[in-house]
N, C-alpha and C positions, 0 to 999 in steps of 0.2 A: 194877933199876928205878930210874927217875929219881926223886929226891927232890924233889917239887914245892914243898914247905915252904921248902926252903932255896935255891931256884933264885933267882938274881940277877934283879931286874926289868930289862927292856930299857930302854936309855936313851931318853929322849924329850926332844925340844927344846921348852922351855916357849913357850907361846904368847906373842907379844908383843902387849901391850895397845894398842888403838887409842888415838891422841892426839886429844884434843878441845881445840880453842881456844875459849874462852869470852871474847867481846868484850861486856862489860856494864859500865855505870858505877856501879851500885849495888852497895856492898860486901856487903850483907846477901844479895842474890840470888846474887853470886859465891859466897859461902860455902855457900849451900844447894845450888847446882849442884856445886861441888867435892865435897861430901859425898855426893850422890847418884851422881855420875859414878864417883868412886873406889869407893864401894860396889858399883857395877854393873861393876867390872873395867877401867874406863877410866883413862888418864893424863890429867891436866888441866893446860893451861896457860891463863893469864889476861891479859887486857888490859882496861884501864879507859876507854879512848877509841878513836876511829876510826882515827886515824893509826898509833897503837901496834899496833892490831889488824891492820891491813893489812900492817904490817912484820912481825908476828909470823907471819902466814900466809906470808909469802914467805920467811922465814928458818928457820922451825921445821917446816915441812912436816906440818901436821897432817892427820888422816884426815877430820875433820868440823869444821865451825864452827857455833857458837851465837852469833847475832849480835842484840843489842838494837838497834832502830831509833833510839831516843832517846839519841843520844850527845852529849857536851858539846862536841865539837870538830868533828865532821864527820858528816853525816847518814848514817844507816845504809844508805840506798839507794845512796849514793856509794861507800861501802865494799864493797857488793855488786858494783858495776859495776867497780870497780878491780880486785878479785880475779878477776872474770869475764874481764878482758882477758888473763889469763895462765894461769888454772887453772880445772879443773872439780871442785875440792874441793866436797863436798856442804856446802851452806849451809842451815841452819834458823833462820829468823827468829822472835825472840820479840817478841811485840807485844801492846799492850793490847787487851782484848776490845772487840769492836765496830767497830774501825777498818778496815773493809773496803777503803778505798781504799788505805791503806797495805799491806794484804796484797797486793792486786793489783798495786800498783807494785812491791813486792818481788820478786814472782814473775816479772813481765814483766822486771825488771832482771836476773834470773838465779838467784834463790833457788830451792831445791828444795823447801822446805816451810816452813810456820809453825806455831807453837803459841802460842795466846793465853794471855795472862796474866790471873788466876793459872792455873798448870798443875800437874798432878801429875807426879812424877818417872817413875812407870811409863809415862805417856803418852809423856813426852819420850823415854825410853829406847827405846820401841817405835818412835817415829818415826826415831830414829837409826839403828836396825838396819835398818829399810827403806832409808834413805838410803845406808848403807854396802853393803847387798846390791846396790842399784841400781847403785852405781859399779863394784863388783867385777864385775858381769855385763857391763856395758858395756866394762870394760878387757879381760876374759878372752876374750869372744866378741863382738867388735863386729859381726861379719857374720853372726851366727846367722840361719838360714833358718826356725827354728821358734821361736815363743815360747809358752811354758808358764806360765800363772799360775793356781794351784790346779787345777781340773778343766778350765779353758779351755785350749784348744790351738789355735794359729794357725800354719798352714803357709804361710809367706810366698811360697815359691817356687811353690807350687801353688795359692795363694789358697784355702785350705781352712780352714774353721772348724768345731771340734767342742767340745762341752761334755759332760763325763762320758762321752765315747766316742760321742756321737750327733752326726752332722752337723748343722750349723746353716746355713740358707740366709739370706744377707744380700745387700741391695742393694749397689751400688757405693758409695753415700755411707756407708751403715751400716758397710761394711768398712773404709772410709778412717778413720772415726771411731774404730772399735775398734782398729785398728792403731795409730793415733796414741797413744790412751791406753795401749795395752799396751807400746809402746815406751818409755813413760815411767811404768810401773807404779810405784806408790808415791808418785808426785810429783803435787801439785796443779797443774792446768793450767787457766789462766784462760779465760773465755769468748772474749776476744779472740784468744788463742793458738790455740785450737781452731778458731775460724771461719777464721782466716787460713791454718791448716794444711790444713784439710779443703775449705773452700768458695773460699778465696782472699781477698786483701787488701780486695777490693771489699765483702765480706760482714761485716766485723768488728762491725758494729753490729746484725746481725740475730740476736740472741740467742735469738729464738723457734725459729729453725732448730734450735738445739742442743736445746731442750726437746722438740720433736717427736721428733727422732732418738734422743735419750737414752732417751725413753719406749718407743720402738720396740726398741731394743737390750735394754733390761730385760725387755720381754715375751719375747723370745727367749732370754735367758741366765739370767735371775734365777729362782730356784725361787719366790720370792715378790716380784714386780715392786714392790709397795707398800712392801716393807721390804728394799731391795737391800742385798746383802753384797759384791758385786764392783764395781758401778758406783755410786760414792758422790758425792753432792752436796756440795760446799762452798759453803754458802749465801752468795749475793752475791758470789762469787769465781769458781767454776767447778766442775770435776769432778776426781775422782780414781779410778784404778783400784786397788782394794785388793789388797794382797798378803798372802798368809797368812803369819803371823808364828809360827813354831815355836820361837822361841827363849825363850819365857816371857812 
C-alpha cells in the first residue's frame, strides 16, 4: 500500500507576480502603494515623473500602470497618449476627488479606469484585478463569440441575450449599447465614447439618450433597477459594466 505521508509533493512552477509600474511624484504615496502592492503579491517598480514613467513602461514591460495625473514634468494625459501609441497595457489613473473633467479626458485618452484620491488599497487592488482580467480575456480570446459576465450571457453570433438562463428581448439600440459595455466589462466608458459607438459621431452631445436606454436595460437586466449591480453609473463621467470579482 502506498505510504501517502511520505509521498513527495508534485513539483509546481511558482506563479510569477504581476509587475505594477507606479508613476507618482509624491514619495509618501509611492511608499503607501509599494507596501500595499507588495502585500497583495505584486512586484512594484516606480517612477517619479512622466518622462521616466513612459520610459519605464517601454523598457520594463509592466502588467499594469498606476498613473498620477499631476506630474512635475509631463501632463499625465500626455503620458497616457504616448503609451497608447504602442501598447495596450492597462492604465489606472489616480486623480483628486471631484475632478470629473480630468477623469473624462484620461479615459478618452486611453486610460482603462480611475481611482479617486484618497482611496483605499482594497478598492485599488480590486480595480487592478478587473483590469488584468480584461486584458487577459482580450489577449486569449479576442474573437470570442459569446460574452459572459456573471449571470449575463451574450451570444454575439446569434444576437441572443439571456440573464440567469432566461432570454431577454432587446431593441437594436439596447443590444448595441449592452454589447459595447460588455466588450469593455470592468472599464469606465465615457458618455461621449458610448454615444459615438452606439449612435454615431453626430450624437456625442446627446447624453439624454444614454440615460433613457440605460434605464431600459436596467429594467430588463437588474434584479433591483434602482440599485444596479451590473450596469453602474460613474457620476459625471459615464458607465461601467461591473465584473464579478471572486479574487477577494
